[in-house]
PDB file of N, CA, C and O in Angstrom:
ATOM      1  N   UNK A   1      99.909  54.329 169.752  1.00  0.00           N
ATOM      2  CA  UNK A   1      99.021  55.152 168.995  1.00  0.00           C
ATOM      3  C   UNK A   1      97.675  54.675 169.268  1.00  0.00           C
ATOM      4  O   UNK A   1      97.456  53.464 169.293  1.00  0.00           O
ATOM      5  N   UNK A   2      96.726  55.552 169.483  1.00  0.00           N
ATOM      6  CA  UNK A   2      95.343  55.196 169.758  1.00  0.00           C
ATOM      7  C   UNK A   2      94.479  55.280 168.597  1.00  0.00           C
ATOM      8  O   UNK A   2      94.750  56.165 167.786  1.00  0.00           O
ATOM      9  N   UNK A   3      93.477  54.513 168.363  1.00  0.00           N
ATOM     10  CA  UNK A   3      92.624  54.479 167.227  1.00  0.00           C
ATOM     11  C   UNK A   3      91.692  55.615 167.279  1.00  0.00           C
ATOM     12  O   UNK A   3      91.269  55.999 168.369  1.00  0.00           O
ATOM     13  N   UNK A   4      91.304  56.239 166.061  1.00  0.00           N
ATOM     14  CA  UNK A   4      90.314  57.209 165.949  1.00  0.00           C
ATOM     15  C   UNK A   4      89.014  56.843 166.591  1.00  0.00           C
ATOM     16  O   UNK A   4      88.725  55.647 166.636  1.00  0.00           O
ATOM     17  N   UNK A   5      88.205  57.722 167.088  1.00  0.00           N
ATOM     18  CA  UNK A   5      86.929  57.584 167.734  1.00  0.00           C
ATOM     19  C   UNK A   5      85.855  57.113 166.619  1.00  0.00           C
ATOM     20  O   UNK A   5      84.901  56.379 166.875  1.00  0.00           O
ATOM     21  N   UNK A   6      86.130  57.605 165.438  1.00  0.00           N
ATOM     22  CA  UNK A   6      85.060  57.433 164.299  1.00  0.00           C
ATOM     23  C   UNK A   6      85.233  56.101 163.666  1.00  0.00           C
ATOM     24  O   UNK A   6      84.428  55.722 162.815  1.00  0.00           O
ATOM     25  N   UNK A   7      86.291  55.335 164.053  1.00  0.00           N
ATOM     26  CA  UNK A   7      86.498  54.020 163.305  1.00  0.00           C
ATOM     27  C   UNK A   7      85.650  52.957 164.024  1.00  0.00           C
ATOM     28  O   UNK A   7      85.592  52.859 165.250  1.00  0.00           O
ATOM     29  N   UNK A   8      85.020  52.195 163.180  1.00  0.00           N
ATOM     30  CA  UNK A   8      84.012  51.222 163.759  1.00  0.00           C
ATOM     31  C   UNK A   8      84.763  50.038 164.534  1.00  0.00           C
ATOM     32  O   UNK A   8      85.873  49.684 164.139  1.00  0.00           O
ATOM     33  N   UNK A   9      84.240  49.511 165.485  1.00  0.00           N
ATOM     34  CA  UNK A   9      84.814  48.311 166.166  1.00  0.00           C
ATOM     35  C   UNK A   9      84.809  47.135 165.390  1.00  0.00           C
ATOM     36  O   UNK A   9      83.810  46.922 164.704  1.00  0.00           O
ATOM     37  N   UNK A  10      85.821  46.265 165.372  1.00  0.00           N
ATOM     38  CA  UNK A  10      85.795  44.991 164.659  1.00  0.00           C
ATOM     39  C   UNK A  10      84.637  44.085 165.125  1.00  0.00           C
ATOM     40  O   UNK A  10      84.267  44.056 166.299  1.00  0.00           O
ATOM     41  N   UNK A  11      84.114  43.385 164.192  1.00  0.00           N
ATOM     42  CA  UNK A  11      83.080  42.446 164.630  1.00  0.00           C
ATOM     43  C   UNK A  11      83.660  41.231 165.444  1.00  0.00           C
ATOM     44  O   UNK A  11      84.756  40.722 165.209  1.00  0.00           O
ATOM     45  N   UNK A  12      82.856  40.859 166.353  1.00  0.00           N
ATOM     46  CA  UNK A  12      83.328  39.728 167.189  1.00  0.00           C
ATOM     47  C   UNK A  12      83.636  38.423 166.340  1.00  0.00           C
ATOM     48  O   UNK A  12      82.979  38.137 165.340  1.00  0.00           O
ATOM     49  N   UNK A  13      84.651  37.679 166.800  1.00  0.00           N
ATOM     50  CA  UNK A  13      85.005  36.422 166.145  1.00  0.00           C
ATOM     51  C   UNK A  13      83.911  35.399 166.082  1.00  0.00           C
ATOM     52  O   UNK A  13      83.573  34.796 165.063  1.00  0.00           O
ATOM     53  N   UNK A  14      83.357  35.257 167.362  1.00  0.00           N
ATOM     54  CA  UNK A  14      82.275  34.259 167.678  1.00  0.00           C
ATOM     55  C   UNK A  14      80.896  34.892 167.525  1.00  0.00           C
ATOM     56  O   UNK A  14      80.638  35.988 168.022  1.00  0.00           O
ATOM     57  N   UNK A  15      80.015  34.172 166.822  1.00  0.00           N
ATOM     58  CA  UNK A  15      78.629  34.640 166.702  1.00  0.00           C
ATOM     59  C   UNK A  15      77.810  34.057 167.689  1.00  0.00           C
ATOM     60  O   UNK A  15      78.165  33.043 168.291  1.00  0.00           O
ATOM     61  N   UNK A  16      76.618  34.690 167.922  1.00  0.00           N
ATOM     62  CA  UNK A  16      75.619  34.050 168.778  1.00  0.00           C
ATOM     63  C   UNK A  16      75.192  32.738 168.161  1.00  0.00           C
ATOM     64  O   UNK A  16      75.309  32.542 166.952  1.00  0.00           O
ATOM     65  N   UNK A  17      74.676  31.804 169.030  1.00  0.00           N
ATOM     66  CA  UNK A  17      74.162  30.527 168.513  1.00  0.00           C
ATOM     67  C   UNK A  17      73.023  30.747 167.529  1.00  0.00           C
ATOM     68  O   UNK A  17      72.936  30.024 166.536  1.00  0.00           O
ATOM     69  N   UNK A  18      72.128  31.739 167.772  1.00  0.00           N
ATOM     70  CA  UNK A  18      71.088  31.873 166.767  1.00  0.00           C
ATOM     71  C   UNK A  18      71.526  32.343 165.451  1.00  0.00           C
ATOM     72  O   UNK A  18      71.071  31.828 164.430  1.00  0.00           O
ATOM     73  N   UNK A  19      72.457  33.373 165.412  1.00  0.00           N
ATOM     74  CA  UNK A  19      73.004  33.905 164.191  1.00  0.00           C
ATOM     75  C   UNK A  19      73.734  32.762 163.435  1.00  0.00           C
ATOM     76  O   UNK A  19      73.575  32.618 162.222  1.00  0.00           O
ATOM     77  N   UNK A  20      74.509  31.980 164.147  1.00  0.00           N
ATOM     78  CA  UNK A  20      75.280  30.849 163.595  1.00  0.00           C
ATOM     79  C   UNK A  20      74.340  29.954 162.977  1.00  0.00           C
ATOM     80  O   UNK A  20      74.591  29.544 161.844  1.00  0.00           O
ATOM     81  N   UNK A  21      73.204  29.566 163.616  1.00  0.00           N
ATOM     82  CA  UNK A  21      72.291  28.540 163.032  1.00  0.00           C
ATOM     83  C   UNK A  21      71.516  29.157 161.825  1.00  0.00           C
ATOM     84  O   UNK A  21      71.196  28.434 160.881  1.00  0.00           O
ATOM     85  N   UNK A  22      71.225  30.420 161.845  1.00  0.00           N
ATOM     86  CA  UNK A  22      70.583  31.113 160.714  1.00  0.00           C
ATOM     87  C   UNK A  22      71.517  31.039 159.449  1.00  0.00           C
ATOM     88  O   UNK A  22      71.113  30.689 158.340  1.00  0.00           O
ATOM     89  N   UNK A  23      72.737  31.389 159.722  1.00  0.00           N
ATOM     90  CA  UNK A  23      73.733  31.403 158.583  1.00  0.00           C
ATOM     91  C   UNK A  23      73.886  29.880 158.049  1.00  0.00           C
ATOM     92  O   UNK A  23      74.010  29.674 156.842  1.00  0.00           O
ATOM     93  N   UNK A  24      73.876  28.927 158.894  1.00  0.00           N
ATOM     94  CA  UNK A  24      74.024  27.610 158.415  1.00  0.00           C
ATOM     95  C   UNK A  24      72.775  27.144 157.577  1.00  0.00           C
ATOM     96  O   UNK A  24      72.914  26.446 156.573  1.00  0.00           O
ATOM     97  N   UNK A  25      71.551  27.565 158.039  1.00  0.00           N
ATOM     98  CA  UNK A  25      70.320  27.369 157.280  1.00  0.00           C
ATOM     99  C   UNK A  25      70.379  28.023 155.925  1.00  0.00           C
ATOM    100  O   UNK A  25      69.956  27.416 154.941  1.00  0.00           O
ATOM    101  N   UNK A  26      70.889  29.240 155.831  1.00  0.00           N
ATOM    102  CA  UNK A  26      71.141  29.948 154.675  1.00  0.00           C
ATOM    103  C   UNK A  26      72.079  29.090 153.726  1.00  0.00           C
ATOM    104  O   UNK A  26      71.769  28.879 152.554  1.00  0.00           O
ATOM    105  N   UNK A  27      73.111  28.664 154.238  1.00  0.00           N
ATOM    106  CA  UNK A  27      74.121  27.848 153.475  1.00  0.00           C
ATOM    107  C   UNK A  27      73.407  26.532 152.972  1.00  0.00           C
ATOM    108  O   UNK A  27      73.588  26.127 151.824  1.00  0.00           O
ATOM    109  N   UNK A  28      72.647  25.925 153.810  1.00  0.00           N
ATOM    110  CA  UNK A  28      71.908  24.737 153.324  1.00  0.00           C
ATOM    111  C   UNK A  28      71.001  25.136 152.226  1.00  0.00           C
ATOM    112  O   UNK A  28      70.919  24.357 151.275  1.00  0.00           O
ATOM    113  N   UNK A  29      70.302  26.233 152.205  1.00  0.00           N
ATOM    114  CA  UNK A  29      69.476  26.604 151.164  1.00  0.00           C
ATOM    115  C   UNK A  29      70.115  26.903 149.977  1.00  0.00           C
ATOM    116  O   UNK A  29      69.537  26.681 148.913  1.00  0.00           O
ATOM    117  N   UNK A  30      71.352  27.427 150.011  1.00  0.00           N
ATOM    118  CA  UNK A  30      72.206  27.672 148.876  1.00  0.00           C
ATOM    119  C   UNK A  30      72.672  26.431 148.249  1.00  0.00           C
ATOM    120  O   UNK A  30      72.840  26.406 147.030  1.00  0.00           O
ATOM    121  N   UNK A  31      72.913  25.327 149.028  1.00  0.00           N
ATOM    122  CA  UNK A  31      73.526  24.070 148.503  1.00  0.00           C
ATOM    123  C   UNK A  31      72.409  23.102 148.096  1.00  0.00           C
ATOM    124  O   UNK A  31      72.738  22.085 147.485  1.00  0.00           O
ATOM    125  N   UNK A  32      71.170  23.315 148.369  1.00  0.00           N
ATOM    126  CA  UNK A  32      70.029  22.425 148.006  1.00  0.00           C
ATOM    127  C   UNK A  32      69.948  22.179 146.600  1.00  0.00           C
ATOM    128  O   UNK A  32      69.794  21.023 146.205  1.00  0.00           O
ATOM    129  N   UNK A  33      70.048  23.268 145.689  1.00  0.00           N
ATOM    130  CA  UNK A  33      69.985  22.959 144.273  1.00  0.00           C
ATOM    131  C   UNK A  33      71.129  22.160 143.780  1.00  0.00           C
ATOM    132  O   UNK A  33      70.953  21.295 142.921  1.00  0.00           O
ATOM    133  N   UNK A  34      72.267  22.404 144.273  1.00  0.00           N
ATOM    134  CA  UNK A  34      73.468  21.525 143.886  1.00  0.00           C
ATOM    135  C   UNK A  34      73.300  20.078 144.284  1.00  0.00           C
ATOM    136  O   UNK A  34      73.613  19.143 143.547  1.00  0.00           O
ATOM    137  N   UNK A  35      72.817  19.955 145.429  1.00  0.00           N
ATOM    138  CA  UNK A  35      72.541  18.486 145.908  1.00  0.00           C
ATOM    139  C   UNK A  35      71.486  17.863 145.019  1.00  0.00           C
ATOM    140  O   UNK A  35      71.652  16.709 144.624  1.00  0.00           O
ATOM    141  N   UNK A  36      70.374  18.579 144.667  1.00  0.00           N
ATOM    142  CA  UNK A  36      69.359  18.005 143.875  1.00  0.00           C
ATOM    143  C   UNK A  36      69.969  17.658 142.509  1.00  0.00           C
ATOM    144  O   UNK A  36      69.698  16.588 141.964  1.00  0.00           O
ATOM    145  N   UNK A  37      70.835  18.608 141.926  1.00  0.00           N
ATOM    146  CA  UNK A  37      71.355  18.282 140.580  1.00  0.00           C
ATOM    147  C   UNK A  37      72.241  16.995 140.608  1.00  0.00           C
ATOM    148  O   UNK A  37      72.164  16.159 139.708  1.00  0.00           O
ATOM    149  N   UNK A  38      73.116  16.863 141.714  1.00  0.00           N
ATOM    150  CA  UNK A  38      73.966  15.750 141.803  1.00  0.00           C
ATOM    151  C   UNK A  38      73.192  14.356 141.917  1.00  0.00           C
ATOM    152  O   UNK A  38      73.566  13.300 141.408  1.00  0.00           O
ATOM    153  N   UNK A  39      72.012  14.560 142.699  1.00  0.00           N
ATOM    154  CA  UNK A  39      71.230  13.326 142.902  1.00  0.00           C
ATOM    155  C   UNK A  39      70.514  12.944 141.646  1.00  0.00           C
ATOM    156  O   UNK A  39      70.432  11.755 141.339  1.00  0.00           O
ATOM    157  N   UNK A  40      69.982  13.901 140.890  1.00  0.00           N
ATOM    158  CA  UNK A  40      69.388  13.666 139.544  1.00  0.00           C
ATOM    159  C   UNK A  40      70.360  13.070 138.549  1.00  0.00           C
ATOM    160  O   UNK A  40      69.994  12.164 137.800  1.00  0.00           O
ATOM    161  N   UNK A  41      71.597  13.558 138.522  1.00  0.00           N
ATOM    162  CA  UNK A  41      72.520  12.980 137.689  1.00  0.00           C
ATOM    163  C   UNK A  41      73.062  11.558 137.988  1.00  0.00           C
ATOM    164  O   UNK A  41      73.684  10.912 137.144  1.00  0.00           O
ATOM    165  N   UNK A  42      72.793  11.110 139.231  1.00  0.00           N
ATOM    166  CA  UNK A  42      73.287   9.840 139.625  1.00  0.00           C
ATOM    167  C   UNK A  42      72.874   8.626 138.687  1.00  0.00           C
ATOM    168  O   UNK A  42      73.712   7.779 138.378  1.00  0.00           O
ATOM    169  N   UNK A  43      71.627   8.566 138.266  1.00  0.00           N
ATOM    170  CA  UNK A  43      71.297   7.592 137.394  1.00  0.00           C
ATOM    171  C   UNK A  43      72.029   7.480 136.059  1.00  0.00           C
ATOM    172  O   UNK A  43      71.960   6.424 135.431  1.00  0.00           O
ATOM    173  N   UNK A  44      72.688   8.459 135.623  1.00  0.00           N
ATOM    174  CA  UNK A  44      73.536   8.547 134.416  1.00  0.00           C
ATOM    175  C   UNK A  44      74.700   7.593 134.612  1.00  0.00           C
ATOM    176  O   UNK A  44      75.210   7.117 133.597  1.00  0.00           O
ATOM    177  N   UNK A  45      75.143   7.283 135.724  1.00  0.00           N
ATOM    178  CA  UNK A  45      76.338   6.451 135.933  1.00  0.00           C
ATOM    179  C   UNK A  45      75.905   4.968 136.307  1.00  0.00           C
ATOM    180  O   UNK A  45      76.726   4.063 136.454  1.00  0.00           O
ATOM    181  N   UNK A  46      74.602   4.817 136.440  1.00  0.00           N
ATOM    182  CA  UNK A  46      74.168   3.336 136.757  1.00  0.00           C
ATOM    183  C   UNK A  46      74.422   2.543 135.460  1.00  0.00           C
ATOM    184  O   UNK A  46      74.404   3.077 134.351  1.00  0.00           O
ATOM    185  N   UNK A  47      74.657   1.246 135.669  1.00  0.00           N
ATOM    186  CA  UNK A  47      74.979   0.346 134.539  1.00  0.00           C
ATOM    187  C   UNK A  47      73.721   0.198 133.690  1.00  0.00           C
ATOM    188  O   UNK A  47      72.590   0.109 134.169  1.00  0.00           O
ATOM    189  N   UNK A  48      74.026   0.177 132.315  1.00  0.00           N
ATOM    190  CA  UNK A  48      72.807   0.098 131.391  1.00  0.00           C
ATOM    191  C   UNK A  48      72.804  -1.223 130.736  1.00  0.00           C
ATOM    192  O   UNK A  48      71.893  -1.498 129.955  1.00  0.00           O
ATOM    193  N   UNK A  49      73.724  -2.041 130.982  1.00  0.00           N
ATOM    194  CA  UNK A  49      73.701  -3.417 130.344  1.00  0.00           C
ATOM    195  C   UNK A  49      74.361  -4.377 131.400  1.00  0.00           C
ATOM    196  O   UNK A  49      74.999  -3.970 132.371  1.00  0.00           O
ATOM    197  N   UNK A  50      74.128  -5.735 131.091  1.00  0.00           N
ATOM    198  CA  UNK A  50      74.742  -6.758 131.941  1.00  0.00           C
ATOM    199  C   UNK A  50      73.729  -7.132 133.018  1.00  0.00           C
ATOM    200  O   UNK A  50      72.550  -6.777 133.036  1.00  0.00           O
ATOM    201  N   UNK A  51      74.396  -7.952 133.977  1.00  0.00           N
ATOM    202  CA  UNK A  51      73.541  -8.440 135.079  1.00  0.00           C
ATOM    203  C   UNK A  51      73.039  -7.402 136.094  1.00  0.00           C
ATOM    204  O   UNK A  51      71.960  -7.473 136.682  1.00  0.00           O
ATOM    205  N   UNK A  52      73.953  -6.433 136.226  1.00  0.00           N
ATOM    206  CA  UNK A  52      73.621  -5.344 137.249  1.00  0.00           C
ATOM    207  C   UNK A  52      72.838  -4.249 136.730  1.00  0.00           C
ATOM    208  O   UNK A  52      72.797  -3.208 137.385  1.00  0.00           O
ATOM    209  N   UNK A  53      72.109  -4.359 135.464  1.00  0.00           N
ATOM    210  CA  UNK A  53      71.421  -3.359 134.885  1.00  0.00           C
ATOM    211  C   UNK A  53      70.223  -2.924 135.785  1.00  0.00           C
ATOM    212  O   UNK A  53      69.539  -3.707 136.444  1.00  0.00           O
ATOM    213  N   UNK A  54      70.064  -1.598 135.728  1.00  0.00           N
ATOM    214  CA  UNK A  54      68.932  -0.957 136.484  1.00  0.00           C
ATOM    215  C   UNK A  54      67.820  -0.677 135.448  1.00  0.00           C
ATOM    216  O   UNK A  54      68.057  -0.090 134.393  1.00  0.00           O
ATOM    217  N   UNK A  55      66.628  -1.112 135.789  1.00  0.00           N
ATOM    218  CA  UNK A  55      65.380  -0.877 134.856  1.00  0.00           C
ATOM    219  C   UNK A  55      65.058   0.553 134.716  1.00  0.00           C
ATOM    220  O   UNK A  55      65.389   1.380 135.565  1.00  0.00           O
ATOM    221  N   UNK A  56      64.461   0.818 133.721  1.00  0.00           N
ATOM    222  CA  UNK A  56      63.978   2.318 133.477  1.00  0.00           C
ATOM    223  C   UNK A  56      62.993   2.714 134.509  1.00  0.00           C
ATOM    224  O   UNK A  56      63.001   3.849 134.984  1.00  0.00           O
ATOM    225  N   UNK A  57      62.113   1.771 134.880  1.00  0.00           N
ATOM    226  CA  UNK A  57      61.014   2.086 135.904  1.00  0.00           C
ATOM    227  C   UNK A  57      61.613   2.376 137.173  1.00  0.00           C
ATOM    228  O   UNK A  57      61.138   3.287 137.852  1.00  0.00           O
ATOM    229  N   UNK A  58      62.644   1.682 137.598  1.00  0.00           N
ATOM    230  CA  UNK A  58      63.373   1.938 138.848  1.00  0.00           C
ATOM    231  C   UNK A  58      64.031   3.318 138.802  1.00  0.00           C
ATOM    232  O   UNK A  58      64.007   4.043 139.797  1.00  0.00           O
ATOM    233  N   UNK A  59      64.633   3.701 137.631  1.00  0.00           N
ATOM    234  CA  UNK A  59      65.192   4.954 137.478  1.00  0.00           C
ATOM    235  C   UNK A  59      64.244   6.102 137.557  1.00  0.00           C
ATOM    236  O   UNK A  59      64.580   7.152 138.106  1.00  0.00           O
ATOM    237  N   UNK A  60      63.022   5.923 137.002  1.00  0.00           N
ATOM    238  CA  UNK A  60      62.066   6.976 137.049  1.00  0.00           C
ATOM    239  C   UNK A  60      61.491   7.119 138.429  1.00  0.00           C
ATOM    240  O   UNK A  60      61.163   8.229 138.847  1.00  0.00           O
ATOM    241  N   UNK A  61      61.347   5.929 139.214  1.00  0.00           N
ATOM    242  CA  UNK A  61      60.897   6.044 140.524  1.00  0.00           C
ATOM    243  C   UNK A  61      62.032   6.820 141.384  1.00  0.00           C
ATOM    244  O   UNK A  61      61.730   7.665 142.226  1.00  0.00           O
ATOM    245  N   UNK A  62      63.156   6.509 141.136  1.00  0.00           N
ATOM    246  CA  UNK A  62      64.244   7.207 141.920  1.00  0.00           C
ATOM    247  C   UNK A  62      64.182   8.685 141.597  1.00  0.00           C
ATOM    248  O   UNK A  62      64.174   9.470 142.544  1.00  0.00           O
ATOM    249  N   UNK A  63      64.138   9.147 140.349  1.00  0.00           N
ATOM    250  CA  UNK A  63      63.936  10.560 139.914  1.00  0.00           C
ATOM    251  C   UNK A  63      62.837  11.208 140.498  1.00  0.00           C
ATOM    252  O   UNK A  63      62.994  12.375 140.855  1.00  0.00           O
ATOM    253  N   UNK A  64      61.646  10.604 140.675  1.00  0.00           N
ATOM    254  CA  UNK A  64      60.516  11.163 141.266  1.00  0.00           C
ATOM    255  C   UNK A  64      60.572  11.292 142.759  1.00  0.00           C
ATOM    256  O   UNK A  64      60.040  12.195 143.405  1.00  0.00           O
ATOM    257  N   UNK A  65      61.323  10.220 143.274  1.00  0.00           N
ATOM    258  CA  UNK A  65      61.566  10.284 144.788  1.00  0.00           C
ATOM    259  C   UNK A  65      62.566  11.399 145.125  1.00  0.00           C
ATOM    260  O   UNK A  65      62.434  12.016 146.182  1.00  0.00           O
ATOM    261  N   UNK A  66      63.484  11.660 144.336  1.00  0.00           N
ATOM    262  CA  UNK A  66      64.424  12.761 144.645  1.00  0.00           C
ATOM    263  C   UNK A  66      63.663  14.038 144.421  1.00  0.00           C
ATOM    264  O   UNK A  66      63.871  14.995 145.166  1.00  0.00           O
ATOM    265  N   UNK A  67      62.813  14.106 143.461  1.00  0.00           N
ATOM    266  CA  UNK A  67      62.104  15.418 143.164  1.00  0.00           C
ATOM    267  C   UNK A  67      61.238  15.727 144.440  1.00  0.00           C
ATOM    268  O   UNK A  67      61.238  16.830 144.986  1.00  0.00           O
ATOM    269  N   UNK A  68      60.491  14.634 144.868  1.00  0.00           N
ATOM    270  CA  UNK A  68      59.692  14.891 146.117  1.00  0.00           C
ATOM    271  C   UNK A  68      60.492  15.240 147.370  1.00  0.00           C
ATOM    272  O   UNK A  68      60.092  16.032 148.223  1.00  0.00           O
ATOM    273  N   UNK A  69      61.606  14.615 147.411  1.00  0.00           N
ATOM    274  CA  UNK A  69      62.598  14.916 148.546  1.00  0.00           C
ATOM    275  C   UNK A  69      63.088  16.309 148.485  1.00  0.00           C
ATOM    276  O   UNK A  69      63.179  16.960 149.526  1.00  0.00           O
ATOM    277  N   UNK A  70      63.415  16.817 147.328  1.00  0.00           N
ATOM    278  CA  UNK A  70      63.852  18.188 147.150  1.00  0.00           C
ATOM    279  C   UNK A  70      62.746  19.207 147.535  1.00  0.00           C
ATOM    280  O   UNK A  70      62.988  20.258 148.129  1.00  0.00           O
ATOM    281  N   UNK A  71      61.584  18.827 147.167  1.00  0.00           N
ATOM    282  CA  UNK A  71      60.435  19.724 147.556  1.00  0.00           C
ATOM    283  C   UNK A  71      60.280  19.816 149.042  1.00  0.00           C
ATOM    284  O   UNK A  71      60.192  20.908 149.603  1.00  0.00           O
ATOM    285  N   UNK A  72      60.245  18.631 149.708  1.00  0.00           N
ATOM    286  CA  UNK A  72      60.147  18.661 151.127  1.00  0.00           C
ATOM    287  C   UNK A  72      61.364  19.415 151.864  1.00  0.00           C
ATOM    288  O   UNK A  72      61.193  20.128 152.853  1.00  0.00           O
ATOM    289  N   UNK A  73      62.517  19.192 151.311  1.00  0.00           N
ATOM    290  CA  UNK A  73      63.701  19.700 151.842  1.00  0.00           C
ATOM    291  C   UNK A  73      63.673  21.327 151.766  1.00  0.00           C
ATOM    292  O   UNK A  73      63.927  22.041 152.736  1.00  0.00           O
ATOM    293  N   UNK A  74      63.343  21.785 150.532  1.00  0.00           N
ATOM    294  CA  UNK A  74      63.202  23.225 150.435  1.00  0.00           C
ATOM    295  C   UNK A  74      62.083  23.779 151.082  1.00  0.00           C
ATOM    296  O   UNK A  74      62.171  24.950 151.451  1.00  0.00           O
ATOM    297  N   UNK A  75      60.987  23.117 151.299  1.00  0.00           N
ATOM    298  CA  UNK A  75      59.848  23.624 152.005  1.00  0.00           C
ATOM    299  C   UNK A  75      60.336  23.702 153.552  1.00  0.00           C
ATOM    300  O   UNK A  75      60.054  24.701 154.213  1.00  0.00           O
ATOM    301  N   UNK A  76      60.990  22.752 154.052  1.00  0.00           N
ATOM    302  CA  UNK A  76      61.334  22.799 155.466  1.00  0.00           C
ATOM    303  C   UNK A  76      62.432  23.939 155.673  1.00  0.00           C
ATOM    304  O   UNK A  76      62.368  24.622 156.695  1.00  0.00           O
ATOM    305  N   UNK A  77      63.353  24.144 154.811  1.00  0.00           N
ATOM    306  CA  UNK A  77      64.349  25.227 154.935  1.00  0.00           C
ATOM    307  C   UNK A  77      63.680  26.573 154.745  1.00  0.00           C
ATOM    308  O   UNK A  77      64.022  27.516 155.460  1.00  0.00           O
ATOM    309  N   UNK A  78      62.749  26.711 153.824  1.00  0.00           N
ATOM    310  CA  UNK A  78      62.035  28.029 153.802  1.00  0.00           C
ATOM    311  C   UNK A  78      61.225  28.405 154.995  1.00  0.00           C
ATOM    312  O   UNK A  78      61.186  29.557 155.426  1.00  0.00           O
ATOM    313  N   UNK A  79      60.540  27.343 155.546  1.00  0.00           N
ATOM    314  CA  UNK A  79      59.864  27.604 156.850  1.00  0.00           C
ATOM    315  C   UNK A  79      60.743  27.938 157.945  1.00  0.00           C
ATOM    316  O   UNK A  79      60.449  28.842 158.726  1.00  0.00           O
ATOM    317  N   UNK A  80      61.851  27.233 158.053  1.00  0.00           N
ATOM    318  CA  UNK A  80      62.840  27.547 159.140  1.00  0.00           C
ATOM    319  C   UNK A  80      63.392  28.930 158.970  1.00  0.00           C
ATOM    320  O   UNK A  80      63.472  29.682 159.942  1.00  0.00           O
ATOM    321  N   UNK A  81      63.789  29.306 157.730  1.00  0.00           N
ATOM    322  CA  UNK A  81      64.410  30.590 157.469  1.00  0.00           C
ATOM    323  C   UNK A  81      63.358  31.624 157.659  1.00  0.00           C
ATOM    324  O   UNK A  81      63.678  32.693 158.179  1.00  0.00           O
ATOM    325  N   UNK A  82      62.072  31.396 157.267  1.00  0.00           N
ATOM    326  CA  UNK A  82      61.051  32.394 157.424  1.00  0.00           C
ATOM    327  C   UNK A  82      60.771  32.731 158.906  1.00  0.00           C
ATOM    328  O   UNK A  82      60.692  33.892 159.309  1.00  0.00           O
ATOM    329  N   UNK A  83      60.617  31.581 159.736  1.00  0.00           N
ATOM    330  CA  UNK A  83      60.431  31.864 161.054  1.00  0.00           C
ATOM    331  C   UNK A  83      61.493  32.664 161.826  1.00  0.00           C
ATOM    332  O   UNK A  83      61.264  33.493 162.707  1.00  0.00           O
ATOM    333  N   UNK A  84      62.738  32.267 161.335  1.00  0.00           N
ATOM    334  CA  UNK A  84      63.910  32.915 162.003  1.00  0.00           C
ATOM    335  C   UNK A  84      63.886  34.384 161.572  1.00  0.00           C
ATOM    336  O   UNK A  84      64.209  35.241 162.395  1.00  0.00           O
ATOM    337  N   UNK A  85      63.531  34.719 160.358  1.00  0.00           N
ATOM    338  CA  UNK A  85      63.543  36.070 159.852  1.00  0.00           C
ATOM    339  C   UNK A  85      62.383  37.000 160.594  1.00  0.00           C
ATOM    340  O   UNK A  85      62.552  38.187 160.873  1.00  0.00           O
ATOM    341  N   UNK A  86      61.247  36.288 160.846  1.00  0.00           N
ATOM    342  CA  UNK A  86      60.205  36.923 161.455  1.00  0.00           C
ATOM    343  C   UNK A  86      60.514  37.231 162.922  1.00  0.00           C
ATOM    344  O   UNK A  86      60.207  38.305 163.438  1.00  0.00           O
ATOM    345  N   UNK A  87      61.127  36.250 163.563  1.00  0.00           N
ATOM    346  CA  UNK A  87      61.604  36.450 164.944  1.00  0.00           C
ATOM    347  C   UNK A  87      62.548  37.649 165.201  1.00  0.00           C
ATOM    348  O   UNK A  87      62.443  38.313 166.232  1.00  0.00           O
ATOM    349  N   UNK A  88      63.451  37.912 164.273  1.00  0.00           N
ATOM    350  CA  UNK A  88      64.420  39.023 164.363  1.00  0.00           C
ATOM    351  C   UNK A  88      64.551  39.697 163.111  1.00  0.00           C
ATOM    352  O   UNK A  88      65.462  39.449 162.321  1.00  0.00           O
ATOM    353  N   UNK A  89      63.573  40.625 162.899  1.00  0.00           N
ATOM    354  CA  UNK A  89      63.467  41.458 161.712  1.00  0.00           C
ATOM    355  C   UNK A  89      64.577  42.491 161.494  1.00  0.00           C
ATOM    356  O   UNK A  89      64.767  42.931 160.360  1.00  0.00           O
ATOM    357  N   UNK A  90      65.306  42.889 162.515  1.00  0.00           N
ATOM    358  CA  UNK A  90      66.408  43.767 162.460  1.00  0.00           C
ATOM    359  C   UNK A  90      67.752  43.171 162.073  1.00  0.00           C
ATOM    360  O   UNK A  90      68.739  43.894 161.936  1.00  0.00           O
ATOM    361  N   UNK A  91      67.789  41.938 161.907  1.00  0.00           N
ATOM    362  CA  UNK A  91      69.140  41.285 161.698  1.00  0.00           C
ATOM    363  C   UNK A  91      69.561  41.390 160.207  1.00  0.00           C
ATOM    364  O   UNK A  91      68.739  41.478 159.296  1.00  0.00           O
ATOM    365  N   UNK A  92      70.797  41.374 160.044  1.00  0.00           N
ATOM    366  CA  UNK A  92      71.393  41.315 158.694  1.00  0.00           C
ATOM    367  C   UNK A  92      71.471  40.007 158.088  1.00  0.00           C
ATOM    368  O   UNK A  92      71.973  39.152 158.817  1.00  0.00           O
ATOM    369  N   UNK A  93      71.088  39.615 156.892  1.00  0.00           N
ATOM    370  CA  UNK A  93      71.304  38.344 156.394  1.00  0.00           C
ATOM    371  C   UNK A  93      72.556  37.831 156.135  1.00  0.00           C
ATOM    372  O   UNK A  93      72.676  36.689 155.691  1.00  0.00           O
TER     373      UNK A  93
END
């Protein structure tokens, strides 16, 4: 039996390298908030008493360092995604 002519062709299994990288960048942008949340929650499991106690100042420095890192990460991802979208305006996200 032959397939009807109006039926669309199946999409290829392998994507171009450019499309693959763009999709991975989009995946990274989707996971960035989850990573930030996990890194911000990490001080909650630090010891609060005893010899291995972490000071409040160190915890605050850590939180602000994570905050700055998330800003840099999302800035880089948005620039990379923006330049890829400008290069290929006809592509589907």
